[in-house]
C-alpha positions as CSV (number, residue, x, y, z in Angstrom):
1,M,-5.9,-10.9,20.2
2,S,-9.4,-9.9,21.1
3,S,-10.5,-6.2,20.1
4,A,-13.4,-4.4,21.9
5,V,-15.6,-2.7,19.5
6,G,-14.5,0.7,21.0
7,D,-10.8,-0.3,20.5
8,R,-9.6,2.9,18.6
9,R,-5.8,2.2,18.1
10,T,-4.0,3.8,15.2
11,P,-2.6,1.3,12.4
12,R,0.9,2.1,13.7
13,E,0.0,1.3,17.3
14,M,-1.6,-1.8,16.2
15,L,1.3,-2.9,14.2
16,A,3.7,-2.1,16.9
17,R,1.7,-4.4,19.3
18,F,1.7,-7.0,16.4
19,A,5.4,-6.8,16.0
20,A,5.9,-7.1,19.7
21,H,4.0,-10.0,19.9
22,V,5.4,-12.2,16.8
23,G,8.7,-9.9,15.8
24,E,8.9,-7.7,13.1
25,T,10.2,-10.0,10.4
26,T,7.2,-12.5,11.3
27,A,4.8,-9.5,11.3
28,A,6.0,-8.5,7.8
29,H,5.6,-11.9,6.5
30,R,2.2,-12.3,7.7
31,C,1.1,-8.9,6.3
32,A,2.4,-10.1,3.0
33,D,0.6,-13.5,3.2
34,L,-2.5,-11.4,4.1
35,L,-1.8,-9.0,0.9
36,T,-1.3,-12.0,-1.5
37,S,-4.3,-14.2,-0.1
38,Q,-7.8,-14.2,-1.8
39,D,-9.3,-15.8,1.6
40,P,-9.2,-13.6,4.6
41,Q,-10.3,-16.4,6.8
42,E,-7.0,-18.3,6.2
43,H,-5.4,-15.5,7.9
44,A,-7.9,-14.6,10.7
45,E,-5.3,-14.0,13.4
46,T,-3.3,-11.3,11.4
47,L,-6.4,-9.8,10.3
48,R,-7.4,-9.4,13.7
49,W,-4.0,-7.7,14.6
50,L,-4.2,-5.6,11.7
51,A,-7.7,-4.4,11.8
52,G,-9.3,-4.8,15.1
53,P,-12.9,-4.5,14.9
54,A,-13.2,-3.8,11.1
55,G,-11.2,-7.4,10.8
56,E,-13.8,-8.8,13.0
57,A,-16.6,-7.6,11.0
58,L,-15.1,-8.8,7.7
59,L,-14.4,-12.1,9.2
60,A,-18.0,-12.4,10.3
61,G,-19.1,-11.8,6.7
62,E,-20.7,-8.2,7.2
63,P,-21.4,-6.8,3.9
64,S,-19.8,-3.5,4.6
65,W,-16.2,-5.1,4.6
66,Q,-15.5,-6.9,1.3
67,P,-12.9,-9.3,1.2
68,Y,-10.2,-7.2,-0.8
69,W,-10.1,-5.0,2.6
70,S,-7.9,-7.8,4.0
71,R,-5.2,-7.3,1.1
72,V,-5.4,-3.6,1.9
73,W,-4.7,-4.0,5.5
74,G,-2.0,-6.4,4.6
75,A,-0.4,-3.9,2.5
76,R,-1.1,-1.1,5.0
77,G,1.0,-3.1,7.7
78,L,3.9,-2.9,5.5
79,L,4.1,0.7,5.9
80,Y,5.1,0.1,9.7
81,V,6.8,-3.6,9.7
82,W,9.3,-4.7,6.9
83,D,11.4,-7.2,5.5
84,D,13.0,-7.2,2.3
85,D,11.7,-10.7,1.5
86,V,8.2,-9.2,1.1
87,I,9.0,-7.0,-1.9
88,P,7.6,-9.5,-4.2
89,A,4.2,-9.5,-2.6
90,V,4.2,-5.5,-2.7
91,L,5.1,-5.4,-6.5
92,A,2.5,-8.0,-7.2
93,G,-0.1,-6.0,-5.3
94,L,0.4,-3.1,-7.6
95,R,-1.5,-5.3,-10.3
96,D,-4.3,-6.5,-8.0
97,P,-7.7,-5.9,-9.6
98,H,-9.0,-3.9,-6.7
99,W,-7.8,-0.1,-6.6
100,R,-7.6,0.2,-3.0
101,V,-5.0,-2.8,-2.8
102,A,-3.2,-1.3,-5.9
103,E,-3.2,2.2,-4.3
104,M,-1.9,0.7,-0.7
105,C,0.9,-1.0,-2.6
106,L,1.7,2.2,-4.5
107,K,1.9,3.9,-1.0
108,V,4.2,1.2,0.5
109,A,6.4,1.3,-2.8
110,A,7.0,4.9,-2.3
111,H,7.7,4.7,1.4
112,R,10.3,2.0,0.8
113,D,11.8,3.0,-2.4
114,L,10.8,0.0,-4.4
115,P,11.5,-0.6,-7.8
116,A,7.7,0.1,-9.0
117,G,8.2,2.5,-11.7
118,D,6.6,0.4,-14.6
119,D,3.4,-0.4,-12.7
120,A,3.5,3.0,-11.3
121,A,3.5,4.4,-14.6
122,L,0.7,2.2,-15.7
123,L,-1.3,3.3,-12.6
124,S,-0.6,7.0,-13.4
125,R,-3.4,6.7,-15.9
126,H,-5.9,5.3,-13.5
127,E,-9.5,6.9,-13.4
128,L,-9.4,8.0,-9.5
129,P,-7.2,10.9,-8.5
130,R,-6.0,9.6,-5.4
131,V,-4.5,6.5,-7.4
132,R,-2.8,8.7,-9.7
133,A,-1.2,10.9,-6.9
134,A,-0.1,7.7,-5.2
135,A,1.5,6.6,-8.6
136,A,3.2,10.0,-8.9
137,R,4.7,9.7,-5.4
138,A,6.1,6.3,-6.3
139,L,7.4,7.4,-9.4
140,G,9.2,9.9,-7.4
141,A,10.7,7.4,-5.1
142,A,11.8,4.7,-7.5
143,G,11.0,5.8,-11.2
144,D,13.6,5.9,-13.8
145,T,14.3,7.8,-16.9
146,E,11.8,5.8,-18.6
147,H,9.1,7.0,-16.5
148,L,9.7,10.6,-16.7
149,E,7.1,11.1,-19.2
150,A,4.4,9.6,-17.0
151,A,5.5,11.9,-14.2
152,R,5.4,14.8,-16.6
153,D,2.0,14.0,-17.7
154,L,0.7,13.7,-14.2
155,A,2.0,17.5,-13.9
156,D,-0.9,18.6,-16.3
157,D,-3.8,16.5,-14.4
158,E,-6.9,17.8,-13.9
159,D,-6.6,17.3,-10.2
160,P,-4.8,19.8,-8.2
161,E,-3.5,17.1,-5.8
162,V,-2.1,14.9,-8.6
163,R,-0.3,18.0,-9.9
164,R,1.1,18.7,-6.4
165,A,2.2,14.8,-6.2
166,A,3.8,14.9,-9.7
167,A,5.7,18.2,-9.2
168,R,7.1,16.8,-5.9
169,A,7.7,13.6,-8.0
170,L,9.7,15.4,-10.6
171,E,11.8,17.3,-8.3
172,R,12.9,13.9,-6.5
173,M,13.5,12.2,-10.0
174,A,15.7,15.0,-11.2
175,C,17.9,15.0,-7.9
176,R,18.1,11.2,-8.1
177,L,18.6,10.9,-12.1
178,D,20.3,14.1,-12.6
179,A,17.6,14.7,-15.3
């Protein structure tokens, strides 16, 4: 796929085109491959589909796009295409050394109701509020009784968005867990 610099498709649109081109299952597996890869060059075609001009810039070595972005885009793709066989890649991504990758995997885990409670509880103590808020949402989606304390701690967070996410998470957990 070639992308013009002026190409402004949304991630949803790019993933829909990608899935139409290769099939949803293949698209999901390619996203997972990108998520778990340390070398974006190995997945250049997928990267072009998922990131358009930004992916081209990363592949060209432009310093504004670090290699971890390919893992972020791979994870983001899993918000739009899915196959249950990619669950291990998302759960592994929660332990990625770069916070942007872990945050996006938290979003996927929350969206797909993945069993990410333990890692979400760990990430609930992250220094960045946006990661803590994503952790709260993941806890709300799939946290268990042993994760209630982490969600309750987030309800007292200094950041208002984290507190809102924690309040919603606690409501969801109460409904799911009869807590």
